[in-house]
C-alpha positions in Angstrom: 11.4 20.1 -7.1 13.6 21.7 -4.4 13.2 19.0 -1.8 16.1 18.4 0.5 17.6 15.0 0.1 17.2 12.8 3.2 20.1 11.4 5.2 20.9 7.9 4.0 21.3 4.8 6.1 24.4 3.2 4.6 23.6 -0.5 5.2 24.2 -2.5 2.0 22.4 -5.7 3.0 24.0 -8.0 0.5 27.4 -7.5 2.3 26.3 -8.8 5.6 27.4 -12.3 6.9 26.2 -13.3 9.9 -6.5 -24.8 5.1 -4.3 -24.3 2.0 -6.8 -25.3 -0.6 -9.5 -22.7 -0.7 -13.1 -23.5 -1.6 -14.0 -21.1 -4.4 -17.6 -20.1 -4.8 -18.7 -19.3 -8.3 -22.1 -17.9 -7.6 -21.0 -14.3 -7.2 -19.0 -14.4 -10.4 -22.0 -15.8 -12.3 -24.3 -13.1 -10.9 -21.8 -10.4 -11.8 -21.6 -11.7 -15.3 -25.4 -11.7 -15.7 -25.9 -8.3 -14.1 -23.1 -6.6 -16.1 -25.3 -7.1 -19.2 -28.3 -5.3 -17.7 -27.9 -1.9 -19.3 -30.6 -0.2 -17.2 -29.4 -1.5 -13.9 -28.3 1.5 -11.8 -28.0 2.3 -8.1 -25.9 4.1 -5.5 -26.8 7.8 -5.4 -30.2 9.4 -5.6 -32.0 12.3 -7.1 -34.9 14.6 -6.2 -37.5 16.7 -7.9 -35.4 19.9 -7.9 -32.7 18.3 -9.9 -30.2 17.8 -7.1 -28.2 14.5 -7.3 -26.7 12.8 -4.2 -23.7 10.7 -4.9 -22.3 8.1 -2.4 -18.5 8.1 -2.0 -17.0 5.2 -0.1 -13.6 5.0 1.7 -12.2 3.3 4.8 -9.8 5.7 6.6 -11.5 7.9 9.2 -8.4 10.2 9.4 -8.3 10.8 5.6 -12.1 11.2 5.6 -11.6 14.5 7.3 -9.5 15.8 4.5 -11.8 14.4 1.8 -14.7 16.1 3.5 -12.9 19.4 3.2 -12.3 18.7 -0.5 -15.9 17.7 -1.1 -17.2 20.8 0.7 -15.4 22.9 -2.0 -16.7 20.6 -4.8 -20.3 21.0 -3.6 -20.0 24.8 -3.7 -18.8 24.5 -7.2 -21.6 22.1 -8.1 -24.7 23.1 -6.2 -26.7 20.5 -8.0 -24.5 17.6 -6.7 -24.4 16.5 -3.0 -21.9 13.9 -1.9 -22.4 11.6 1.1 -19.2 9.9 2.4 -19.6 6.2 3.5 -16.9 4.9 5.7 -16.5 1.1 5.5 -14.0 -0.7 7.8 -11.1 -2.0 5.8 -11.5 -5.6 6.9 -14.9 -5.9 5.2 -14.5 -3.3 2.5 -13.9 -5.5 -0.5 -16.7 -7.9 0.4 -19.2 -5.1 1.1 -18.4 -3.2 -2.2 -18.7 -6.5 -4.2 -21.9 -7.6 -2.5 -23.5 -4.2 -3.1 -22.5 -4.3 -6.7 -24.2 -7.6 -7.1 -27.4 -6.9 -5.1 -27.8 -3.1 -5.5 -26.8 0.0 -3.5 -23.2 0.1 -4.5 -21.5 3.5 -4.1 -21.1 5.8 -7.2 -17.4 6.3 -6.5 -15.2 4.3 -4.2 -11.6 3.8 -3.1 -9.9 0.9 -4.9 -6.8 -0.7 -3.3 -4.5 -2.6 -5.6 -5.0 -6.2 -4.1 -8.6 -5.9 -5.3 -8.1 -4.0 -8.6 -7.7 -7.0 -10.9 -10.8 -8.7 -9.6 -12.9 -5.5 -9.8 -11.7 -5.0 -13.4 -12.4 -8.6 -14.4 -15.9 -8.5 -12.8 -16.8 -5.3 -14.7 -17.3 -3.2 -11.6 -15.1 -0.3 -12.8 -15.7 2.2 -15.6 -13.0 2.5 -18.3 -12.2 6.2 -18.0 -10.1 6.5 -21.1 -12.8 8.0 -23.4 -13.8 10.4 -20.6 -10.2 11.4 -20.0 -9.8 12.2 -23.7 -13.1 14.1 -23.9 -12.3 16.1 -20.8 -8.6 16.7 -21.7 -7.4 15.4 -18.4 -3.6 15.8 -18.2 -2.4 12.4 -17.2 1.2 13.5 -17.4 0.8 15.4 -14.1 0.6 12.1 -12.2 3.4 9.7 -11.3 3.6 7.5 -14.4 3.9 4.4 -12.2 0.5 5.1 -10.8 -1.1 5.5 -14.2 0.5 2.2 -15.3 -0.6 0.4 -12.1 -4.3 1.2 -12.8 -4.3 0.6 -16.6 -4.9 -2.5 -18.7 -3.6 -1.9 -22.2 -5.2 1.4 -23.2 -7.9 1.3 -20.6 -7.5 3.4 -17.5 -9.7 2.5 -14.5 -9.2 5.5 -12.2 -7.4 8.8 -11.8 -4.6 8.4 -9.3 -5.2 10.1 -6.0 -2.2 9.3 -3.8 0.9 7.1 -3.5 2.9 5.1 -0.9 6.5 3.9 -0.5 8.2 2.0 2.3 11.0 3.5 4.5 12.3 3.2 8.1 10.9 5.1 11.0 13.7 5.4 13.6 14.1 6.5 17.2 16.2 9.6 17.0 16.8 9.6 20.8 18.1 6.1 20.8 20.5 6.8 17.9 21.7 10.0 19.6 22.3 8.1 22.9 24.5 5.6 21.1 26.2 8.3 19.1 25.0 6.7 15.9 24.6 8.9 12.9 22.4 8.6 9.8 24.0 7.5 7.6 25.5 5.1 10.1 29.3 5.0 10.1 29.9 2.8 13.1 27.9 1.0 15.8 27.5 -1.9 18.1 26.6 -5.4 16.7 25.8 -8.9 17.9 29.3 -10.1 17.4 30.6 -9.0 20.8 31.6 -11.9 23.1 29.4 -10.3 25.8 26.3 -10.4 23.6 23.4 -12.5 24.9 20.7 -13.3 22.3 18.2 -14.1 25.1 18.5 -10.6 26.6 18.2 -8.3 23.6 17.2 -4.9 25.0 16.7 -3.2 21.6 16.5 -4.9 18.2 17.9 -2.9 15.3 14.9 -3.4 12.9 11.3 -4.4 13.0 10.0 -5.9 9.7 7.0 -8.1 9.3 5.8 -11.0 7.1 4.2 -8.6 4.6 4.6 -8.3 0.8 4.3 -4.6 0.7 5.9 -3.2 3.9 8.2 -6.2 4.5 9.8 -8.8 2.4 8.5 -7.5 -0.9 11.2 -4.8 -0.9 14.1 -7.2 -0.3 12.8 -9.7 -2.9 12.7 -6.8 -5.4 16.3 -5.7 -4.5 17.6 -9.1 -5.9 15.3 -9.1 -8.9 12.7 -11.4 -7.6 9.0 -10.9 -8.4 5.8 -12.0 -6.7 4.1 -12.5 -10.1 6.1 -12.3 -13.3 4.0 -9.5 -14.9 0.7 -7.6 -14.3 -2.4 -9.8 -14.6 -0.3 -13.0 -14.7 -2.3 -16.2 -13.9 0.5 -17.6 -11.8 3.0 -16.6 -9.1 6.8 -16.6 -9.4 7.7 -17.2 -5.7 9.6 -20.5 -6.0 12.7 -19.0 -7.7 16.3 -18.6 -6.5 16.0 -14.8 -6.4 12.9 -14.8 -4.3 14.5 -17.3 -2.0 17.6 -15.1 -1.6 15.6 -12.0 -0.7 13.3 -13.8 1.7 16.2 -15.8 3.4 18.0 -12.6 4.0 15.3 -11.8 6.5 14.1 -15.2 7.7 17.7 -16.6 8.1 20.5 -14.0 7.9 19.1 -11.1 9.8 17.1 -13.3 12.2 20.0 -15.5 13.1 22.2 -12.4 13.6 19.6 -11.0 16.0 19.3 -7.8 13.9 15.6 -8.0 13.3 12.8 -8.8 15.7 12.3 -12.5 15.5 9.0 -13.7 14.0 8.0 -15.2 17.3 7.9 -11.8 18.9 6.7 -9.6 16.0 3.1 -10.9 15.9 0.9 -13.8 15.0 2.5 -15.7 12.1 5.2 -13.0 12.2 2.7 -10.5 10.7 4.3 -7.5 12.5 1.2 -6.5 14.6 3.4 -6.0 17.7 6.1 -3.9 16.1 4.6 -0.5 16.6 4.2 -1.1 20.3 7.8 -2.5 20.5 9.0 0.6 18.6 7.1 3.0 20.9 8.5 1.2 23.9 12.1 1.4 22.7 12.4 -2.4 22.1 13.2 -1.8 18.4 15.2 1.1 17.0 13.8 1.2 13.5 10.4 0.1 12.1 10.0 -0.6 8.4 6.6 0.6 7.2 4.6 2.7 4.8 4.0 6.4 5.2 0.3 5.8 6.0 1.4 4.9 9.6 2.8 8.3 10.4 -0.2 9.7 12.3 -0.3 6.5 14.4 3.5 6.6 15.0 3.4 10.2 16.1 0.6 9.6 18.5 2.2 6.4 20.0 5.8 7.5 20.8 7.3 9.9 23.4 10.6 10.4 21.5 11.5 12.3 18.4 11.0 10.2 15.2 13.1 10.3 12.1 12.6 8.6 8.7 15.3 7.2 6.6 15.5 5.2 3.4 15.5 1.4 3.0 18.8 -0.5 2.9 20.6 -1.0 -0.4 20.4 -4.4 -2.0 22.4 -6.0 -4.9 20.3 -4.2 -7.5 20.2 -0.9 -5.5 17.6 0.5 -3.2 14.1 -0.6 -4.3 10.7 0.1 -2.7 7.3 -1.3 -3.3 5.2 1.4 -4.8 1.4 1.6 -4.4 -1.4 4.1 -4.7 -5.2 4.3 -4.7 -7.7 5.4 -7.3 -11.3 6.3 -7.0 -13.2 3.7 -8.9 -16.3 4.9 -10.9 -19.1 2.4 -10.6 -19.8 1.0 -14.0 -23.5 0.9 -13.2 -23.9 4.2 -11.5 -27.3 5.9 -12.1 -25.4 9.2 -12.4 -22.3 8.7 -14.6 -22.0 12.4 -15.6 -22.1 13.6 -12.0 -19.8 10.8 -10.8 -17.3 11.7 -13.4 -17.4 15.3 -12.3 -16.5 14.1 -8.7 -13.8 11.8 -10.1 -12.2 14.7 -12.0 -12.3 16.9 -9.0 -10.7 14.4 -6.6 -7.9 13.9 -9.2 -7.4 17.6 -9.8 -4.6 19.8 -8.5 -7.1 21.8 -6.4 -8.4 18.8 -4.5 -5.0 17.1 -4.1 -3.5 20.3 -2.8 -6.1 20.2 0.0 -5.2 16.7 0.9 -1.5 17.2 0.6 -1.3 20.5 2.6 -3.3 18.8 5.4 -0.8 16.0 5.6 -3.4 13.4 4.8 -1.7 11.7 1.7 1.1 12.2 -0.7 -0.6 13.7 -3.7 -0.5 11.6 -6.9 0.4 14.9 -8.8 4.2 15.1 -8.5 4.4 18.8 -8.3 2.3 18.9 -5.1 4.5 16.6 -3.0 6.2 19.6 -1.2 2.8 20.4 0.4 2.8 17.1 2.2 6.4 17.4 3.1 5.9 20.9 4.5 3.0 19.8 6.7 5.0 17.0 8.4 8.1 19.1 8.7 6.0 21.6 10.7 4.9 18.7 12.9 8.4 17.5 13.6 8.9 14.6 11.1 11.1 14.8 8.0 9.2 12.6 5.5 11.6 13.2 2.6 12.9 9.6 2.7 9.6 8.4 1.3 9.9 10.9 -1.5 13.5 9.7 -2.2 12.1 6.2 -2.6 9.3 7.4 -5.0 11.9 9.1 -7.2 14.2 6.1 -7.2 13.8 2.5 -8.1 10.3 1.2 -7.4 8.3 -1.9 -8.2 4.5 -1.7 -8.4 2.4 -3.7 -6.1 1.3 -6.9 -8.0 -2.0 -6.7 -9.9 -4.0 -9.7 -11.0 -7.5 -11.1 -10.4 -7.5 -12.8 -7.0 -4.1 -11.5 -6.0 -5.4 -10.2 -2.7 -6.6 -13.6 -1.6 -3.5 -15.2 -3.0 -1.2 -12.9 -1.0 -3.2 -13.7 2.2 -2.5 -17.4 1.6 1.1 -16.6 0.7 1.7 -14.8 4.0 0.1 -17.7 5.9 2.3 -20.2 4.1 5.5 -18.1 4.8 4.8 -17.9 8.6 6.7 -21.1 9.4 9.8 -19.8 7.7 9.6 -16.6 9.7 9.0 -18.6 12.9 11.9 -20.8 12.2 10.0 -24.1 11.9 10.3 -24.6 8.2 13.1 -23.9 5.6 12.4 -20.8 3.6 12.6 -22.6 0.2 10.0 -25.1 1.3 7.6 -22.4 2.5 8.0 -20.6 -0.8 7.1 -23.8 -2.7 4.0 -24.2 -0.7 3.1 -20.5 -1.2 3.7 -20.9 -4.9 1.3 -23.8 -5.1 -1.4 -22.1 -3.2 -1.1 -18.8 -4.9 -1.2 -20.5 -8.3 -4.5 -22.2 -7.4 -6.1 -19.0 -6.4 -4.9 -17.0 -9.4 -6.0 -19.7 -11.8 -9.5 -19.9 -10.3 -10.2 -16.3 -9.6 
């Protein structure tokens, strides 16, 4: 792939000096277990007398929906006996709605699956094991990023064809860097060690990073060899370890105390980073660490030219959290044959070329990445840093039943460390305890 290597930001970060118990309700799990044994129980799409089948395809992103509608328009022309209705569900209620519909009826035939929910969806029997269908249809799994295939597999069972991927990089204010004559990679620059520096009057912080396991601290923990859970589908977390403490403390202590990153008290509630895009767009932070899915919002929010550069380099090198979505095939769809046709189409080079060339997502098929890159280059943003991350060292987003709920509690528990009201190691111990409870009972 002839993709120009991005300019590197030369910060090597290891060289710098400067209601917890959740009530778990078992009713839903019991119902899922009972219903999963009902062979004739089907719902979702509909059919009519002339043989046309209507499938329901659920997602949550209105911008990407535009691209998927373009793809589905082509699919429907190729399959005149299949009609596809797209259902857009807000992300905040997506998992709950899909799960409830699976229990009570009316669940979509095909639906987006994000990794925090994957383990629970698999455990509850909501997803079809596609391995036999993949073999029978001779789907070339080698065309996809191998990390994505592994992320959505349990042993020999594959629960979805990869459709996209994400890594984490740094959006930066090109005008600000040019004004201070800073280059990427940075060779020199101002810092907070000057005698004239006043920490109470910081005009522009260097970096905005939030209390988040994917776009925030998960990358720094990985760069010292720490892990959120020790292995996929683990029933316990691995947060209260020296390595995780080193990676987390680099942000909550070292960079915070050196006034390099936006302090947790300013970045958002519980240091969640909700204020960082606004601060970035207003010039209060020079770089914002985030995933590529924010690019449309970044471009529409700023009045200055935006660049993207790679993450800092840690003791084990540069490591990014890697994630991607699949289309889950409802294990009780009334139309498994037609739903599989749609699944295959959305995972095909033809469909992913439509999404990539429109700048909607990085295609899961590696050879199509230049299409996404070309779209954004035409729109003034060089996105190659994300691609460099994907082709370098990555760690997959953690997968286990209940991990989404566990990480929500972990972020809550880590808030005091980011706000400076509790030692990082103590916050990690609390997070470990709460995460373990959720993972054991999910």
